N, C-alpha and C positions, 0 to 999 in steps of 0.2 A: 201789784208787784213790778218792780222795774225790771225791763228786760236786759239780760247780761250782755255786755258788749262782745264784739268777735274775739279780741284780744283776751278778754276776761274768761272767756268759755275754753281757752287753750292751757293745756299743761305747760310748766316752764320749758321744758325742751322743745315744744312746738312754738312756743313764743320766740325762742331764739332762732329757730328755723325760719319762721316767718319774717322775723325782723331782717335776717340775713338776706332773705329773697327780696325783701322791699329795698335793702341796700343795693343788690345788684341791679334792680330796676331803676333806682336812683342813677346808678352809673350808665346804664343804658341810656337814660334820658340825656344825660351830658354827651356822651360821644354820638349820640344819633344827630343831635341839633349841631354839635361841633362840626360834623360833615359839612352841612350847608353853610356854615358860618366861616369857615376856613376856604371854602371852595374858590371865592373871587381872589383870594391871595395865591392859593395854589396854581389857579389857571394863569395868574401874573407871572409867577416865579418859574414855573415849568412851561410856559408857552402853550396852554392849551386851550382850545377853541370851545364854543358852547356844544358842540356834538360830543366831544369827549367828556365834557362836564356832565352831560346827560348820561352818558354811559357809566360814569363813576356813581352817580346816584341810583341808577339801575341795578348796577352790580351788587351794590349793598342790598338792594331790595331781593335780587335773585337769591343771593345767599340767605337772606331772612327767610324767604318763602320756602325754597327747597330743603333746608335744614329742619324747618318747622315740621315738614313731612316725614323726614327720617328720624327725627328726635325720638319719637315713640319706639320706632323699630330698633334704635340703638340701645334705648333703655331695657329692651327685653334681652338683648345679650349681656350688657354691662352693669344693669341696674340704674336707677334713676340718679343716685348720688355721683357714681363714678362718671356717669354720662355728662352731668351737669358740670363738675369740675373740670373735665376735659373741654368742653364747648366753650366754657368761661374764658379760657386763655386765648381763644381765637381771635377776638377783636384785637387785642392788644399786641398780638403778633403782627396783624395787619397795619395798625397805626404805626408800629416800629418800622415798617417797610416803607410807608410814605416819607419817612424822614431821610431815607438813603437812595432814593432814585425817583427821577421825573419821567421815567419810561411809561408811557400810557398804558401798555399791556400790564406791566407790573403794578402799575397804580390800580387798575381794574382788578386785579388779582387781590391786592391789598384791600380794597373796599368790599370785595367777595367776602374775604375772612371776617371782616367786621359784621356783615350781614349773617354768615355762618353763625357766629356767636349769639347775635342778638335773637335769631329765630329759635333757636335751641333753647335758650334761657326763658325766652318768652312762652315758648310751649310748656317747660316745666313749672314755670312760675304760676301761670294761669290755671293749669290743670291742678297743681297742689292746692292753690287757694280756692279754686272752685269746689274742689272736693272737701276741704276743711270746713267751708262756709255753707255747704248744702245748696251750692249754685247761687247764692245770694248776690244781688248787684252792688251792695254797700262795700264789702270787702275787696270786690274786684275794682270798683272805682277808686277805693283807697289805694290798692297797689297801683294802678295808673296814675294816681295823684302824685306818688313818689317819682314816678317817670317824669311827671311835669316838673317837680321840684329841680331835678336834674337839667331839664330842658331850659328852665328859666336861669339856671346857673351858666349855662354854656356860653352865650354871648357876653356875659360880664367876664368869664374867664379869657375869652378871645380879645375883649377890649383891654383887659389887665395886661395880657401877654403881648400884645401889638402896640402899646401906647408910644413906643419910641420907633418902632419899625414895623413894617408889613410882614418882615421875616420872622416875626415873633409868634407867628401861628405854630411854629415849632414847638416852642416852650408850652403852648396849650396842649399839644400832642403828648408832650413829654409828662405833663400833668396828668392826663387821663391815663397814661400807662402806669403811672405811679398809684393811681386809685385802683387800677386793675390787679396790681400785685397785691395791695391790701385786701382785695375780695378773694384773692386766690389763698391768702393766708386764713382768713375768717371762714370760709366755705367748708374746709374739711372738718371743722368741729360740729358741724350741722349732724342731729340725729334725725334721720329721716324714716323712722320706723312707721310714721303716720302718713307719709307721702304715699299716694296711690301707686300700687305696683301692676306692672302690665300682666304678670304672671297669675296674680291673684283676683284682678278685677272681674267683674261679671262678663264682660264682653271679651276678654282676652285679647287676643290678635284679630278678632272678627271685625268685618266691615259691615254689620248690620245696620250701624247708624246711618249708612247712605239711604235709607228708606225712610228716614225721619224727616217728614215735610218741614216741620218748624226749624230744624237745623239748616236745612237747604235755603229756606227762605232767609234766615238769619245770615248765612253765608254770602248770599246775594246782595244784601244790604251792605254787608262789611265789604264786599268787593268793591262797590261804587264809592264808597266813603273812603276807602284807602286810596282809590284814584286820586281824590282831591288831597287827603291828609299828606301823603308821601311827597306830592308834588309841591304843595305850599311849603312844608318843611325844608325840602330840598332847594327850591328856587326862590324862597321869600326875600333873602339878603340881596341876591343878584336882582331880583325883580324891583326892589325899592331903589336900588342904585341906578339901574338902567332906565328906570322910568323918570329919573332927573328929580326926584322929590326928596332924595335923602342922600347924604354923604355916606361913606362906608361905616363910620363910628355910628352915625344915628341910625342907620339900617340895622346895626347889631342891636341897639337898644329897642327898636321897634318890633324885632324879632323875640327879645327877652319880654316885651309887653305882651305880645301873643301868648307866650308860655305862661306868663302870671294869670292871664284870664282863663287859659285852659286849666291851670292849677286850681283856681277858685272855682271853675265850673265843675271840675272831677270831685271835689269834696262836696260841692252843692248836689251833685248828682247822687253822690253816696248817701247824702242825708235825705233827698227826694225819693230814693228807691223804696223806702218803707211806706211811703204814702201814695205813689203812683206807680202803675204797671210799667214794665220794660217798653211795652209797645207805644205807651203815650209819650214817654221820654223821648223815644226814638223819632217819633213823628215831629215833635216840637224841635229837636235838634236839627233835623234834615231840612224843615223849613227854614231855620234860621242860617243854615249852610248857604242855601241858594240866596236868600235875601242879602246876605253881607258879602258873599262872593261877587254879586253884581256891583255892590257899591265899591268894592276894591278894585274891580276891573275898569270900572266906567267913569272913575273919578280921577282927576289929574292934579289935584292939589294935596298937601300934606294932611290937612284937618279931616275931610271926608275919609281919605284913606286910613287915617288913624282909627276913625269911628268904625270903618269896615274891618280893621284888624281886631279890634276889641271884639266885635260881635261875632266875627268868624271864630276867634278863640274860644268864645263861650259856647257856640254851636258844635265845634268839633270836640269839644271837652270830654263829654261822657260816652261818646259814641262806641268805643271799643269795648270798654267794661259792661256797658249796658247792652250791647248786642250780644257778647258773650253769654250773659244771663238769659237774654231773650231766647237762646237756643234750648233752654231747659237744663235738665241734669244728665244730659246724655254724655257729657264728658267724664263724669264719674263712672259711668257703666262701661264705656269703651275708650280704652287708653290711646288707641289711634285716631279717636275722633277729634282731638285737638289739633294733631298735626295735619290732617287732611283739610279741617276747617280753615286754620291760618294759611296753608299754602293755596288752596283754592281761591279763598276770598283775597288773598295778597297779589294774585297775578296783575291786578290792576297797578299795584304799587311798583311793579317792574317795568311795565311798557309805558305808563303815562308820563313819568319825567323825561324819558327819552323822545317821546313824541313831542313834547314840549321845547325841548332842547333843538330838535330838528327843524321844527316850525320857526322858533327865534332865530336860528342860524340863517334863514332865508328871508326872514321879515324882521319881527322885533319881538321882545320878550312880552309885551303886553297881548299880542296876539296868540303868542304860544300859550300863555296861561288862560286865554279865553277857551281853551279847549275844555277846561274843567267844569264850565257850565253843562256840558253833556252828561257826565256821570253824576253830577248834582242833582239834576232832574230826574235820572232814573231813580237814584236813591230815594227821593222823595215820593215817587210812585210806589216804590216798593213799600216804604214805611206806611203809607196809606194802605196798602194790601194787608200789612202786618197788623195794623190797628183794626181793621175790619175783622180779621180772623180772631184776633185776641182783644174783645171788647171789653174785657175787665178792667 
């Protein structure tokens, strides 16, 4: 008998809810990569240096991680749906602010708001999809595949908007605000009866999940993976341009290529999840991150850097969804587990881009990006430990 698909197992109202959550994640993919894509133009127009650029990327990550922690607590008081609707508006308020001011402090606040919305929606999306799918890696990788679709689109959006002027980055921001408004119109129609409730879940507001060793190991892997992922996504366009191997337009296309490979990889990991354990997939991906990061950092011409970009994209692709699945069914039992997991594991995404910016300010961008070898190596060692612990 043919196994029923994830969408096929859902009742119609849950299909609409899941479809809308996928749409929210697609928009997140666009605006998350949009930040890195427009950063060189924002820096030029507002006279920002590398240090401020690093702070802007880190501000987004700070909002992302801190809000992921409190999202579960907010849902206890407001309910999941009201909380989701409230947080979904935050990124677009932040982007609107970038259009009216070049003040560094206000820009940092604006990027903080984009992270606030991203962190909360990511928390609710992953928790709901994990609960509905029974912790399966396939639907989670599918969810993150929609993020990748949005990420692939972002550089093309920027290229289209800036084809006549570097100041066209403002039109790209207006476009993402318009998509945000559409999501605010569609989201209230979701019926979230099947979404996990903090009040009714087995763990309630308990922190008993902190004793789960598999969750802690998964969080550690995620921490070092996100050191690499956030820095690559935030600094990639700048890295290509400052390395002298690409113009501004071709750097945007290379970033889009990175996300095309991530998109392919995420749907591939979704298919492979039924054949291989999460531990095996994570070990394979971490090995690839090390290998292709070395290629990208130590090559100085376009062709090998192109090869490194494709390989790195494939290696980064399934890490998030597969690592969430690697933690087991703990997120369905403990509503606060996802927030703590995302926040604790995402601290690396906060500090690493700023470290790279600070080093690049005093040396160059290539040396700054070289910092990423350290978390990549540690992630690989943890992946080996995870594979030994989970030999299935």
